[in-house]
TIPA-383402 format. One record per residue (C-alpha): residue in one letter; x, y, z negated. Coordinates in Angstrom, 3 decimals. Each point is the difference from the previous one (the first is absolute). Layout:
[rec 'a' [X Y Z]]
...
***
This chain:
[rec 'm' [61.855 84.539 -24.962]]
[rec 't' [0.718 -3.607 -0.948]]
[rec 'v' [-2.624 -2.564 0.965]]
[rec 'd' [-0.838 -3.372 -1.522]]
[rec 'a' [-1.842 -1.596 2.915]]
[rec 'h' [-1.367 -3.039 -1.837]]
[rec 'h' [-1.572 -0.457 -3.402]]
[rec 'h' [-3.185 -1.372 -1.529]]
[rec 'v' [-2.373 0.671 -2.891]]
[rec 'w' [-2.800 -2.054 -1.502]]
[rec 'd' [-2.502 0.019 -2.842]]
[rec 'l' [-0.973 -3.457 -1.221]]
[rec 's' [-3.134 1.404 -1.618]]
[rec 'v' [-1.233 0.959 3.487]]
[rec 'r' [0.924 -3.279 1.728]]
[rec 'd' [2.303 -2.941 -0.415]]
[rec 'q' [3.212 -0.328 1.958]]
[rec 'd' [-0.409 -3.690 0.750]]
[rec 'w' [3.521 -0.322 1.378]]
[rec 'i' [1.501 0.651 -3.459]]
[rec 't' [0.191 -3.596 -1.180]]
[rec 'g' [2.511 -2.099 -1.922]]
[rec 'p' [2.564 0.916 -2.642]]
[rec 'e' [2.443 1.692 2.399]]
[rec 'l' [-2.568 2.660 0.923]]
[rec 'q' [-1.460 0.375 -3.485]]
[rec 'p' [1.766 3.378 -0.610]]
[rec 'l' [-2.135 1.440 2.826]]
[rec 'r' [-3.275 -1.003 -1.655]]
[rec 'r' [-0.770 3.453 -1.348]]
[rec 'n' [-1.110 3.336 1.400]]
[rec 'f' [2.431 2.116 2.029]]
[rec 't' [-1.039 3.575 0.810]]
[rec 'v' [1.358 2.961 1.924]]
[rec 'g' [0.488 1.579 -3.422]]
[rec 'd' [2.309 -2.865 -0.954]]
[rec 'l' [1.966 0.340 3.220]]
[rec 'e' [0.329 3.775 0.135]]
[rec 'p' [2.650 0.605 -2.706]]
[rec 'e' [2.170 -2.820 1.321]]
[rec 'a' [-0.299 1.117 3.599]]
[rec 'r' [0.650 3.653 -0.761]]
[rec 'a' [2.990 -0.925 -2.191]]
[rec 'a' [1.474 -1.668 3.104]]
[rec 'g' [-0.660 3.151 2.041]]
[rec 'v' [-3.017 -1.421 1.860]]
[rec 't' [-2.528 2.690 0.891]]
[rec 'r' [-2.373 -1.890 2.338]]
[rec 't' [-1.223 -3.598 0.125]]
[rec 'v' [-2.063 -2.331 2.167]]
[rec 'l' [-2.543 -2.106 -1.886]]
[rec 'v' [-0.508 -3.427 1.595]]
[rec 'q' [-2.933 -2.415 -0.286]]
[rec 't' [0.246 -3.048 -2.245]]
[rec 'v' [-3.148 -2.076 0.576]]
[rec 't' [-2.359 -0.712 2.879]]
[rec 'v' [-2.913 1.839 -1.611]]
[rec 'a' [-1.722 2.780 1.929]]
[rec 'e' [-0.639 2.121 -3.095]]
[rec 'e' [3.709 0.406 -0.750]]
[rec 't' [0.767 2.333 2.909]]
[rec 'p' [-2.540 2.710 -0.945]]
[rec 'e' [1.317 -0.165 -3.567]]
[rec 'f' [3.559 0.520 1.232]]
[rec 'l' [-1.056 2.928 2.173]]
[rec 'a' [-1.602 1.630 -3.037]]
[rec 'l' [3.206 -0.585 -1.977]]
[rec 'a' [1.997 1.752 2.729]]
[rec 'e' [-2.412 2.925 -0.164]]
[rec 'a' [0.526 0.234 -3.762]]
[rec 'h' [3.803 -0.482 -0.231]]
[rec 'd' [2.426 2.134 1.967]]
[rec 'l' [2.660 -2.724 -0.257]]
[rec 'v' [-1.981 -2.248 2.374]]
[rec 'a' [0.308 1.371 3.534]]
[rec 'g' [-1.378 -2.944 1.943]]
[rec 'v' [-2.003 -3.213 -0.296]]
[rec 'v' [0.350 -3.272 1.897]]
[rec 'g' [-3.378 -1.610 -0.567]]
[rec 'w' [-1.822 -3.171 0.931]]
[rec 't' [-3.017 -0.672 2.140]]
[rec 'd' [-1.038 -3.078 1.927]]
[rec 'l' [1.752 0.285 3.345]]
[rec 't' [-2.351 -2.552 1.523]]
[rec 'r' [-3.275 1.805 -0.786]]
[rec 'p' [-1.880 0.976 3.180]]
[rec 'd' [-0.388 3.603 -1.168]]
[rec 'i' [3.632 0.517 -1.001]]
[rec 'a' [0.275 3.359 1.810]]
[rec 'g' [-3.030 1.342 -1.811]]
[rec 'e' [1.268 -1.281 -3.335]]
[rec 'l' [3.338 1.771 0.435]]
[rec 'a' [-1.858 3.202 0.848]]
[rec 'r' [-2.184 -0.416 -3.100]]
[rec 'l' [3.036 -0.439 -2.247]]
[rec 'r' [1.506 3.208 1.339]]
[rec 'e' [-3.167 1.888 -0.867]]
[rec 'l' [0.126 -1.067 -3.653]]
[rec 'p' [1.495 2.147 -2.791]]
[rec 'g' [3.736 -0.180 0.592]]
[rec 'g' [-0.530 -1.486 3.444]]
[rec 'r' [2.704 2.229 1.470]]
[rec 'y' [2.522 -2.043 -1.977]]
[rec 'l' [-0.769 -3.211 1.899]]
[rec 'k' [3.158 -0.649 1.998]]
[rec 'g' [-0.081 -3.705 0.748]]
[rec 'i' [-1.622 -3.402 -0.425]]
[rec 'r' [1.450 -3.244 -1.349]]
[rec 'h' [-1.255 -3.572 -0.206]]
[rec 'q' [1.593 -2.777 -2.056]]
[rec 'v' [1.219 -1.900 3.051]]
[rec 'q' [2.524 -1.816 -2.205]]
[rec 'g' [-2.921 -1.897 -1.541]]
[rec 'e' [-1.550 -1.062 3.300]]
[rec 'p' [0.537 -3.731 0.711]]
[rec 'd' [0.086 0.649 3.750]]
[rec 'p' [3.533 1.251 0.858]]
[rec 'e' [-1.457 1.632 3.126]]
[rec 'w' [-2.861 1.812 -1.762]]
[rec 'l' [1.259 3.302 1.426]]
[rec 'l' [-0.573 -1.325 3.514]]
[rec 'r' [-3.708 -0.758 -0.382]]
[rec 'p' [-2.194 1.947 2.473]]
[rec 'd' [-2.131 1.500 -2.790]]
[rec 'v' [3.147 1.172 -1.811]]
[rec 'h' [1.327 1.535 3.222]]
[rec 'r' [-3.237 1.963 0.327]]
[rec 'g' [0.435 1.256 -3.560]]
[rec 'l' [3.590 1.033 0.655]]
[rec 'd' [-1.197 1.967 3.045]]
[rec 'a' [-2.470 1.836 -2.242]]
[rec 'i' [2.757 0.874 -2.490]]
[rec 'a' [2.096 1.436 2.823]]
[rec 'd' [-2.965 1.959 1.358]]
[rec 'a' [-0.557 1.478 -3.472]]
[rec 'g' [3.600 1.250 -0.105]]
[rec 'l' [0.894 -2.251 -2.933]]
[rec 'v' [2.888 -2.433 -0.462]]
[rec 'y' [-0.067 -3.696 -0.860]]
[rec 'd' [2.039 -1.402 -2.876]]
[rec 'l' [1.245 -3.552 0.512]]
[rec 'i' [0.190 -2.163 -3.118]]
[rec 'v' [1.267 -3.301 1.400]]
[rec 'q' [2.234 -2.903 -0.863]]
[rec 'a' [3.095 -0.549 2.126]]
[rec 'r' [-1.762 -2.864 1.819]]
[rec 'q' [-2.666 2.448 1.179]]
[rec 'l' [2.439 2.483 1.536]]
[rec 'p' [-0.246 -1.474 3.534]]
[rec 'a' [-3.747 0.712 0.027]]
[rec 'a' [0.739 3.521 -1.277]]
[rec 'v' [2.378 0.502 2.936]]
[rec 'a' [-2.704 -1.081 2.436]]
[rec 'a' [-2.618 2.230 -1.641]]
[rec 'a' [2.263 3.057 0.011]]
[rec 't' [0.908 -0.632 3.625]]
[rec 'a' [-3.682 -0.258 0.937]]
[rec 'h' [-0.848 3.310 -1.722]]
[rec 'p' [2.669 2.521 1.047]]
[rec 'g' [-2.144 2.923 -1.145]]
[rec 'l' [-0.184 -1.229 -3.601]]
[rec 't' [2.823 0.358 -2.531]]
[rec 'f' [0.613 -3.202 -1.962]]
[rec 'v' [1.715 0.411 -3.386]]
[rec 'l' [1.722 -3.135 -1.317]]
[rec 'd' [-0.330 -0.216 -3.776]]
[rec 'h' [2.747 -1.483 -2.170]]
[rec 'l' [2.313 -0.818 2.956]]
[rec 'g' [-2.283 -2.916 0.904]]
[rec 'k' [0.834 -1.798 -3.263]]
[rec 'p' [3.516 -1.317 0.652]]
[rec 'p' [1.289 -2.931 -2.114]]
[rec 'i' [2.338 2.137 -2.103]]
[rec 'a' [0.061 -2.337 -3.003]]
[rec 'a' [1.188 -2.840 2.249]]
[rec 'g' [2.620 2.226 1.625]]
[rec 'a' [-1.118 -1.003 3.500]]
[rec 'l' [-0.174 2.442 2.903]]
[rec 'e' [-1.334 -2.165 2.822]]
[rec 'p' [-2.530 -0.496 1.454]]
[rec 'w' [-1.298 3.183 -1.694]]
[rec 'a' [2.674 2.303 1.452]]
[rec 'g' [-0.610 -1.098 3.577]]
[rec 'a' [-3.745 0.433 -0.399]]
[rec 'v' [0.279 3.450 -1.580]]
[rec 'r' [2.374 1.141 2.748]]
[rec 'a' [-2.547 -1.151 2.580]]
[rec 'l' [-2.626 2.149 -1.729]]
[rec 'a' [2.340 2.985 -0.133]]
[rec 'a' [0.543 -0.332 3.755]]
[rec 'v' [-3.650 1.041 0.441]]
[rec 'p' [0.189 3.822 -0.112]]
[rec 'n' [-3.306 0.607 -1.817]]
[rec 't' [1.175 -1.768 -3.173]]
[rec 'v' [1.352 1.366 -3.283]]
[rec 'c' [1.260 -1.774 -3.126]]
[rec 'k' [-0.223 0.654 -3.732]]
[rec 'l' [3.076 -0.429 -2.160]]
[rec 's' [-2.161 -1.472 -2.737]]
[rec 'g' [-0.799 -3.171 -1.899]]
[rec 'm' [3.568 -1.284 -0.028]]
[rec 'v' [0.571 -0.416 -3.739]]
[rec 't' [-2.913 -2.397 -0.393]]
[rec 'e' [1.164 -2.070 2.976]]
[rec 'a' [3.401 -0.263 -1.713]]
[rec 'd' [0.548 -1.653 -3.399]]
[rec 'p' [-2.170 2.295 -2.158]]
[rec 'a' [2.091 -0.604 -3.105]]
[rec 'a' [3.487 0.194 1.481]]
[rec 'w' [-0.028 1.964 3.270]]
[rec 'k' [2.797 2.399 0.882]]
[rec 'v' [0.101 2.688 2.662]]
[rec 'e' [2.512 -2.077 1.955]]
[rec 'd' [-2.557 -2.828 0.228]]
[rec 'l' [-2.294 2.383 1.865]]
[rec 'r' [2.609 1.582 2.240]]
[rec 'p' [0.044 -2.555 2.886]]
[rec 'y' [-3.767 0.359 0.401]]
[rec 'a' [0.021 3.792 -0.246]]
[rec 'e' [2.849 0.173 2.514]]
[rec 't' [-1.924 -2.270 2.377]]
[rec 'v' [-3.047 2.293 0.114]]
[rec 'l' [2.120 3.154 0.052]]
[rec 'd' [1.843 -1.338 3.017]]
[rec 'a' [-3.160 -1.295 1.690]]
[rec 'f' [-2.377 2.920 -0.595]]
[rec 'g' [2.404 2.848 -0.737]]
[rec 'p' [-0.628 2.510 -2.804]]
[rec 'd' [-2.586 1.934 2.021]]
[rec 'r' [-2.237 -3.087 -0.048]]
[rec 'l' [0.659 -1.014 -3.596]]
[rec 'm' [-1.671 1.326 -3.166]]
[rec 'f' [0.421 -0.604 -3.726]]
[rec 'g' [-2.787 -1.601 -2.015]]
[rec 's' [0.173 -0.932 -3.672]]
[rec 'd' [-2.739 -2.669 0.047]]
[rec 'w' [-0.836 1.182 -3.517]]
[rec 'p' [-1.333 -1.548 -2.213]]
[rec 'v' [0.832 -3.379 1.575]]
[rec 'c' [3.663 1.026 -0.072]]
[rec 't' [-0.137 0.171 -3.811]]
[rec 'l' [0.207 -3.788 -0.016]]
[rec 'a' [3.647 0.483 0.961]]
[rec 'g' [0.966 3.527 -1.030]]
[rec 's' [-1.114 3.457 -0.998]]
[rec 'y' [-1.062 2.634 2.496]]
[rec 'a' [3.322 1.771 -0.532]]
[rec 'e' [1.975 -3.190 0.640]]
[rec 'v' [-1.880 -0.758 3.213]]
[rec 'f' [0.379 3.567 1.257]]
[rec 'd' [3.718 0.017 -0.837]]
[rec 'a' [0.554 -3.329 1.742]]
[rec 'a' [-1.617 1.280 3.197]]
[rec 'a' [2.020 3.216 -0.177]]
[rec 'r' [3.214 -2.016 -0.275]]
[rec 'l' [-0.938 -2.090 3.032]]
[rec 'v' [-0.160 2.946 2.392]]
[rec 's' [2.746 2.445 0.878]]
[rec 'p' [-0.260 3.733 -0.765]]
[rec 'a' [-0.539 0.612 3.720]]
[rec 'e' [-2.975 -2.393 0.016]]
[rec 'h' [-1.541 1.163 -3.270]]
[rec 't' [-2.257 2.804 1.257]]
[rec 'a' [-1.601 -2.204 2.651]]
[rec 'v' [-0.563 -3.000 -2.272]]
[rec 'f' [-1.212 1.999 -2.999]]
[rec 'e' [-1.918 2.777 1.725]]
[rec 't' [-0.394 0.593 3.703]]
[rec 't' [-0.948 -3.467 1.282]]
[rec 'a' [-2.910 -0.381 -2.413]]
[rec 't' [-1.062 3.615 0.456]]
[rec 'r' [-0.136 -0.450 3.768]]
[rec 'v' [-1.538 -3.482 0.153]]
[rec 'y' [-2.709 0.671 -2.590]]
[rec 't' [-0.449 3.671 0.963]]
[rec 'l' [0.381 1.050 -3.632]]
***
């Protein structure tokens, strides 16, 4: 079993994706479905995927759960709900009772868009993170590098909750810089209840001219910091199509890990963390 632990879908006739703005993102301004993804994923040998939220809209998560129920490619959903709502525990329980609710594996919030770099440390957010842990779910971290210190503090404060870092914490690959990102991501990896996705690299590089060797220092940093048993592949499709095809992104990731690391990164870490 090969797992793609991070992709998205959306239907613009259902709701707008208001983050798709400007000419650089214009290729994403169309519908992307599981049916579009499936032939590309299966051609790469992927047999299971994790579908991840895209917008902070409560209706999206039930829709994704229903998609997982209908498509055997999708083995898990990382949804969204308001972590700060007073009834967060009840809301998580309600989601799990919906059609496809058994596919709910985690929750994510667009922390990268929060102006407060310490949003993760707010008391109401901490209460929400406790509820996610109590529900047996994981928490996906979508943060900028500047927000990694708060992620370290949050993960340290919630040892019973697994935190999954999306897209390596958005390192400055196009600029070719490693610090201060590398130091911050190593600090996160030092917290044992953290995991990282080998995802989102090609769009942090030069989308038109990236090479595998441009990505290697960043992949090696997280491989060394987390180890393969705490690292999982994610395509970030269809966002990745801004920089390359599904096959190109999959091949790049495969070339960045050794044969000995391949099974963990492409199968067992995601299977274990998301209980697929």
